[in-house]
N, C-alpha and C positions, 0 to 999 in steps of 0.2 A: 882387810877381808875380800870387799867388792870388787877392788883393783884385780887380787887374784882371781876371783870368780869369772870376772869379766874376761881375764887373759886366758883363762882355760876356755871359756866359751868360744873365744876367738880361734885358739890352737885347734879344736875340731872343726870349725868351718875351716883353715886354712888346710888341714890334711884333706880333709871331704874334696874341698875345691881340686888339692893337686892331685888324689886319686881318681876323681871324674877328668882331670885333664889328661892324664897318662891313658886313662883306657881310651878317651875319644883320639888321641895319637895312636894308640895300638891299632882303633879300628881301622884308622882312615889309613894307615900304613898296611893293613891287610886288604884294605878294598879297591886301594887306585889301583895296585897291579893288576887284579881281577879284570878292573873296567877297563884298563890299557888293552890287556891281552882280549877281551870280548872287542873291543873296536878293533883291533887289528883283524880279529875274524870276520869281523863285518866288512872291513873294505875288502879283504878278501874272497868273499861271499858272491859277489857279482861276478869276478873271475872266472871263478868254480861253476857257477852257473852256466855262464856262457860257454866255457869246455863241455860241459854236460849236454846241453842243447844241440853244440856242433859234432857229438857223439850220437846224439837221438840221430840228427839227419844224416850223418854218414851212416848209419847201420838201417837205416830206413827199408831201407832195399830187402834186407832179409826176411821181412816178413812173407815175400813172396818165394821163400827158398822152399817150402814145401812142396808148394804146387811145381818147380821147375824140377823138383824130385819125382815129384808124381809122373810128369812130362817124359821124363828121361826112361823113367821105367818104362813107360806105354812104347816108348819108341824102341827100348832094345827088345821086349819083348817082343815087337812087331819086327822086328827084323831077325829075332831068333826065329819065328814061326816061316818068316820069308827064305831064310837060310835051311831050314829043314824042307820043306816043300821043292826047293831046289836040290836037296839032295847032298847038303853040306855040311 
């Protein structure tokens, strides 16, 4: 009788450990691809940041575009006034 109880209690532990190992393996199988993808993204982040910094540097001159437009408007208005005074 004691041998049967010992076998039943060992069976429970065996089933518990087996389920635990299966759960751990499932979690590892799900987490490893996520970590690999995160590493890949992290590796590309430096290149992406460098390209964004290039874009900022190349488009920096656009900040003065409104000033250029205002100056061009003043120049064309002056030319129109001159033309009007000259009768054209």
